[in-house]
C-alpha positions in Angstrom: 41.8 -5.6 41.1 44.9 -4.9 39.2 44.1 -2.1 37.1 44.3 -3.7 34.0 42.8 -6.4 34.8 39.8 -3.6 35.5 40.3 -2.1 32.6 40.1 -5.4 30.8 36.8 -6.2 32.2 35.0 -2.3 31.8 35.7 -2.7 28.2 34.2 -5.9 27.8 31.1 -4.5 29.3 31.0 -1.4 27.2 31.5 -3.7 24.3 28.6 -5.9 25.3 26.1 -2.4 26.0 26.9 -1.8 22.7 26.1 -4.7 20.9 22.9 -4.6 23.4 22.2 -0.6 22.0 22.4 -2.2 18.2 20.0 -5.4 18.8 17.3 -2.3 20.6 17.8 -0.5 17.4 16.8 -3.0 15.2 13.6 -3.5 16.9 11.9 -0.5 16.8 8.1 -0.4 18.2 5.3 0.5 15.6 4.0 4.3 15.5 0.7 4.3 16.6 -1.8 6.5 15.2 -2.9 7.6 18.4 0.7 9.0 19.1 0.7 12.8 19.7 3.4 13.0 17.7 1.4 11.4 14.5 -1.6 12.8 15.2 0.2 15.9 14.9 1.1 15.0 11.8 -1.6 13.4 10.3 0.1 10.2 10.6 -2.1 7.1 9.5 -0.1 4.0 8.4 -2.5 3.0 5.1 -2.1 6.3 2.6 -5.3 6.0 1.6 -7.5 6.5 4.5 -5.5 10.1 5.0 -8.1 12.9 5.3 -8.0 15.0 1.8 -10.2 17.2 3.5 -8.3 18.1 6.4 -5.1 17.9 4.3 -5.2 18.8 0.9 -1.5 18.3 0.5 -2.6 14.5 0.1 -2.5 13.1 -3.3 -2.9 9.7 -4.1 0.0 7.5 -4.2 2.3 9.6 -1.9 3.2 7.0 1.5 6.2 6.5 3.4 8.1 4.3 1.5 8.4 7.1 -1.2 9.1 10.0 1.1 12.2 11.2 1.3 12.6 11.5 5.4 11.6 7.4 5.1 14.5 5.3 6.1 13.5 1.8 5.5 14.9 -0.2 3.1 12.9 -0.8 -0.1 10.3 -3.8 0.0 10.1 -3.4 3.4 6.9 -2.9 5.6 8.0 -0.5 7.6 11.3 1.6 8.9 12.0 5.1 10.5 11.7 7.8 10.2 13.4 10.9 11.7 10.1 12.6 12.9 9.6 10.0 15.0 12.1 9.1 16.7 12.2 5.4 17.8 9.3 4.3 16.2 8.9 2.7 12.8 6.5 4.0 10.1 4.4 1.8 7.7 6.3 2.0 4.3 2.0 2.3 3.0 1.5 5.0 5.7 1.2 8.9 5.7 1.2 11.6 7.1 1.7 16.0 6.6 5.1 16.0 6.3 5.3 13.7 3.2 8.2 15.1 0.6 9.2 13.9 -2.7 12.4 11.6 -2.8 14.6 13.8 -5.2 
């Protein structure tokens, strides 16, 4: 295979691979409450079920959707959070790392 043809093929293959990565980044698995990281931070998919005795910082109205760390779009049911790499958290969820949006 001539060098220029090989380069074109490799560039095309790399571009196809990058396009595939974009699709995978969009479809993140939902974070399970049984996940070790989720348990360590007291994550619950429904903020009203947060253990207020164990996490006295919790206050009604706090949820992932209004947390400074939440990266989902407003109105979406779930979105990414940098604390749980590769996983999607419920917008109505909560964890002990909740921080008020500025």
